[in-house]
VOPAGU-2260 file (C-alpha; in pm, 1 decimal, decimal comma):
REM VOPAGU-2260
SITE   aa  ch    i         X         Y         Z
SITE  MET   A    0   -6755,0   -7653,0     985,2
SITE  ALA   A    1   -6920,2   -7662,9    1310,7
SITE  SER   A    2   -6710,1   -7715,3    1600,7
SITE  LEU   A    3   -6340,4   -7698,4    1540,4
SITE  ARG   A    4   -6241,6   -7830,4    1880,6
SITE  PRO   A    5   -5901,4   -7977,4    1995,6
SITE  VAL   A    6   -5917,9   -8348,3    2034,8
SITE  PRO   A    7   -5702,5   -8581,0    2261,2
SITE  LEU   A    8   -5522,3   -8823,8    2006,1
SITE  THR   A    9   -5353,7   -9064,4    2250,8
SITE  THR   A   10   -5043,8   -9155,1    2064,2
SITE  CYS   A   11   -5115,0   -9024,6    1722,4
SITE  GLU   A   12   -4984,6   -8704,7    1561,5
SITE  ILE   A   13   -5143,0   -8517,2    1317,1
SITE  ARG   A   14   -4883,9   -8425,0    1008,8
SITE  PRO   A   15   -4797,7   -8363,3     655,3
SITE  ALA   A   16   -4763,4   -8681,9     470,3
SITE  THR   A   17   -4405,6   -8690,9     286,4
SITE  PRO   A   18   -4307,6   -8914,7      23,2
SITE  ALA   A   19   -4141,6   -9170,6     251,6
SITE  ASP   A   20   -4507,4   -9253,9     353,3
SITE  ALA   A   21   -4617,7   -9359,8      20,8
SITE  PRO   A   22   -4603,1   -9734,6     109,6
SITE  GLU   A   23   -4811,7   -9742,8     381,9
SITE  LEU   A   24   -5039,8   -9460,2     251,3
SITE  TYR   A   25   -5106,4   -9687,4     -59,3
SITE  VAL   A   26   -5236,6   -9955,5     165,6
SITE  LEU   A   27   -5458,0   -9728,0     347,4
SITE  TRP   A   28   -5580,2   -9569,8       7,0
SITE  GLN   A   29   -5654,6   -9924,4    -101,0
SITE  ARG   A   30   -5866,3   -9995,4     192,4
SITE  VAL   A   31   -6068,3   -9693,1     118,9
SITE  ARG   A   32   -6112,1   -9757,9    -235,3
SITE  GLU   A   33   -6221,7  -10120,6    -161,4
SITE  HIS   A   34   -6464,2  -10011,7     127,7
SITE  ASN   A   35   -6623,2   -9780,8    -158,6
SITE  ALA   A   36   -6662,0  -10045,4    -406,7
SITE  ARG   A   37   -6809,4  -10293,4    -154,2
SITE  LEU   A   38   -7061,3  -10013,1     -86,6
SITE  ASP   A   39   -7145,0   -9973,1    -450,7
SITE  PRO   A   40   -7125,1  -10222,3    -746,1
SITE  ARG   A   41   -7108,7   -9925,7    -965,2
SITE  ILE   A   42   -6770,5   -9819,0    -858,4
SITE  VAL   A   43   -6509,9   -9979,7   -1047,0
SITE  LEU   A   44   -6142,5   -9944,4    -942,5
SITE  ALA   A   45   -5884,9   -9873,5   -1175,6
SITE  PRO   A   46   -5562,6  -10079,8   -1103,6
SITE  VAL   A   47   -5301,6   -9856,2    -964,3
SITE  ALA   A   48   -4925,9   -9998,5    -860,4
SITE  PRO   A   49   -4786,0   -9890,0    -566,1
SITE  ASP   A   50   -4504,7   -9700,2    -791,7
SITE  GLN   A   51   -4785,1   -9503,6    -959,5
SITE  PHE   A   52   -4924,4   -9417,6    -642,5
SITE  ALA   A   53   -4588,9   -9314,5    -507,7
SITE  ALA   A   54   -4553,7   -9067,7    -804,9
SITE  ALA   A   55   -4904,8   -8900,7    -770,6
SITE  LEU   A   56   -4859,3   -8858,6    -418,5
SITE  GLU   A   57   -4554,4   -8670,8    -468,4
SITE  ARG   A   58   -4686,2   -8440,8    -753,0
SITE  GLN   A   59   -5003,7   -8378,1    -507,1
SITE  LEU   A   60   -4745,0   -8297,1    -225,0
SITE  GLY   A   61   -4579,0   -8054,6    -459,0
SITE  ARG   A   62   -4918,4   -7885,8    -549,3
SITE  GLY   A   63   -4961,9   -7593,7    -333,0
SITE  SER   A   64   -5352,6   -7618,2    -362,6
SITE  ALA   A   65   -5364,2   -8006,3    -211,0
SITE  THR   A   66   -5273,8   -8164,7      81,5
SITE  VAL   A   67   -5247,1   -8523,4     219,6
SITE  LEU   A   68   -5245,2   -8524,8     609,4
SITE  VAL   A   69   -5161,5   -8855,1     804,4
SITE  ALA   A   70   -5227,6   -8970,6    1168,4
SITE  ALA   A   71   -4900,3   -9121,2    1293,0
SITE  ASP   A   72   -4900,7   -9359,4    1581,5
SITE  ARG   A   73   -4539,1   -9411,7    1654,8
SITE  ALA   A   74   -4437,6   -9632,7    1379,3
SITE  ARG   A   75   -4738,5   -9679,4    1186,8
SITE  LEU   A   76   -5022,9   -9469,6    1008,1
SITE  ALA   A   77   -5351,5   -9457,9    1198,3
SITE  GLY   A   78   -5544,0   -9273,6     915,0
SITE  PHE   A   79   -5508,3   -9013,5     644,6
SITE  VAL   A   80   -5715,1   -8732,6     462,5
SITE  SER   A   81   -5652,6   -8546,5     125,5
SITE  GLY   A   82   -5770,7   -8222,2      46,9
SITE  ALA   A   83   -5755,8   -7971,8    -216,1
SITE  ILE   A   84   -5847,0   -7622,2    -301,0
SITE  GLU   A   85   -6090,1   -7605,1    -592,3
SITE  THR   A   86   -6243,1   -7348,1    -805,7
SITE  ALA   A   87   -6642,1   -7347,2    -801,5
SITE  SER   A   88   -6870,0   -7320,6   -1097,9
SITE  ALA   A   89   -6830,2   -6965,3   -1298,3
SITE  ASP   A   90   -7172,0   -6881,5   -1203,4
SITE  ARG   A   91   -7105,7   -6940,0    -814,0
SITE  LEU   A   92   -6917,7   -6759,6    -536,9
SITE  PRO   A   93   -6731,4   -6762,7    -373,1
SITE  GLU   A   94   -6454,6   -6866,1    -634,1
SITE  ARG   A   95   -6296,9   -7155,0    -439,6
SITE  HIS   A   96   -6377,4   -7396,7    -172,3
SITE  ALA   A   97   -6194,7   -7664,0      -1,4
SITE  THR   A   98   -6256,6   -8035,2     -66,0
SITE  ILE   A   99   -6167,9   -8367,9      84,6
SITE  GLY   A  100   -6101,9   -8628,9    -129,4
SITE  TYR   A  101   -6048,6   -8944,1      89,0
SITE  LEU   A  102   -6060,5   -8998,7     457,2
SITE  TRP   A  103   -5966,2   -9329,6     617,7
SITE  VAL   A  104   -5929,2   -9448,5     991,2
SITE  GLU   A  105   -5803,8   -9768,9    1045,4
SITE  PRO   A  106   -6086,6   -9979,6    1243,9
SITE  GLY   A  107   -5876,7  -10023,8    1532,4
SITE  TYR   A  108   -5830,6   -9609,5    1556,1
SITE  ARG   A  109   -6178,2   -9562,4    1513,5
SITE  ARG   A  110   -6408,7   -9346,7    1762,5
SITE  ARG   A  111   -6099,8   -9185,3    1933,7
SITE  GLY   A  112   -6119,3   -8867,8    1751,4
SITE  ILE   A  113   -5852,5   -8934,3    1495,0
SITE  GLY   A  114   -6116,9   -8877,9    1183,7
SITE  ARG   A  115   -6225,2   -8522,6    1346,2
SITE  ALA   A  116   -5885,4   -8451,1    1420,2
SITE  LEU   A  117   -5768,1   -8490,4    1041,8
SITE  VAL   A  118   -6087,9   -8332,2     914,3
SITE  GLU   A  119   -6016,8   -8032,2    1174,4
SITE  ALA   A  120   -5653,9   -8006,2    1023,8
SITE  VAL   A  121   -5747,4   -8003,4     664,0
SITE  ALA   A  122   -5989,0   -7745,3     763,5
SITE  ARG   A  123   -5713,8   -7512,8     912,4
SITE  TRP   A  124   -5491,8   -7567,8     601,0
SITE  ALA   A  125   -5794,1   -7483,0     377,2
SITE  ALA   A  126   -5858,5   -7161,9     584,3
SITE  ALA   A  127   -5533,1   -7017,3     531,3
SITE  TYR   A  128   -5644,3   -6945,6     134,7
SITE  ASP   A  129   -5757,6   -6653,2      57,4
SITE  GLY   A  130   -6159,0   -6635,2       3,2
SITE  VAL   A  131   -6187,1   -7037,0      93,5
SITE  ARG   A  132   -6460,0   -7046,0     317,2
SITE  HIS   A  133   -6648,0   -7374,5     320,9
SITE  PHE   A  134   -6633,2   -7754,6     206,0
SITE  GLU   A  135   -6794,8   -7900,4     -88,6
SITE  MET   A  136   -6727,7   -8280,8    -157,3
SITE  PRO   A  137   -6894,2   -8615,9    -246,3
SITE  VAL   A  138   -7018,0   -8883,7       6,1
SITE  LEU   A  139   -7150,4   -9240,5    -117,5
SITE  ALA   A  140   -7528,3   -9221,4    -105,7
SITE  ALA   A  141   -7487,4   -9582,9      17,8
SITE  ASP   A  142   -7233,9   -9492,3     309,4
SITE  VAL   A  143   -7468,2   -9422,9     608,3
SITE  ASP   A  144   -7184,9   -9445,8     842,5
SITE  ALA   A  145   -6982,5   -9188,9     675,3
SITE  ALA   A  146   -7297,8   -8969,0     625,6
SITE  ARG   A  147   -7346,9   -8973,6    1003,6
SITE  PHE   A  148   -6986,4   -8856,3    1056,7
SITE  TRP   A  149   -6994,2   -8573,4     828,6
SITE  GLU   A  150   -7308,6   -8475,2     934,1
SITE  ALA   A  151   -7186,7   -8478,1    1328,4
SITE  LEU   A  152   -6920,4   -8255,2    1184,5
SITE  GLY   A  153   -7174,1   -8017,1    1059,0
SITE  PHE   A  154   -7196,3   -8116,4     710,8
SITE  ARG   A  155   -7510,5   -8068,9     509,5
SITE  PRO   A  156   -7628,7   -8196,2     216,6
SITE  PHE   A  157   -7619,6   -7948,8     -96,5
SITE  ILE   A  158   -7600,4   -8069,7    -446,6
SITE  THR   A  159   -7728,7   -8424,3    -488,3
SITE  ARG   A  160   -7522,5   -8592,4    -757,5
SITE  LEU   A  161   -7748,2   -8861,5    -964,1
SITE  TRP   A  162   -7626,9   -9157,6   -1155,3
SITE  ALA   A  163   -7805,6   -9327,8   -1471,2
SITE  PRO   A  164   -7649,9   -9573,3   -1743,8
SITE  LEU   A  165   -7642,7   -9436,8   -2076,9
SITE  ALA   A  166   -7840,4   -9790,1   -2214,1
SITE  PRO   A  167   -8012,9  -10029,8   -2048,1
SITE  GLU   A  168   -7773,3  -10269,2   -1867,4
SITE  PRO   A  169   -7765,6  -10676,7   -1881,8
SITE  ASP   A  170   -7947,3  -10859,9   -1630,4
SITE  ASP   A  171   -7736,9  -10895,2   -1333,1
SITE  GLY   A  172   -7964,3  -11164,4   -1160,9
SITE  GLY   A  173   -8153,3  -10948,3    -959,1
SITE  VAL   A  174   -7857,5  -10795,6    -801,8
SITE  PRO   A  175   -7972,0  -10410,0    -701,9
């Protein structure tokens, strides 16, 4: 990453998520999923009930190679990031890299350094893994604001993921 520097977070504290955070994290996770679906109609959200989310969160928190960090502002969550250590393709080195699954900061908390602080915290977590020296992650092509954010942190395009239907899609009335 480009510049890992301390950022004042005003009233927010970056900390590992706990199972007790599941109800509030579920709401934030739904917001990021809905944001992505609004940006690209090819994203069809699978229904996930709060109890299913809570069970999946607990499993993720129990994996040594995954983390969820939250930005907590006193009694509420201002945002979160999920990260994991993944294995690279067999033909590429290094063997492992860090990835970010989701990053969300509530609109009222944006432009205060919270997103950057969450990414820096997950970078510190990932750097503790032997041989992990970089991030790889997907970013929606339609999310121009997200691309700008990631580029400001030093991320650069690496592999472009393309999409095509297997068969012609029915006419949708001219909607792109």
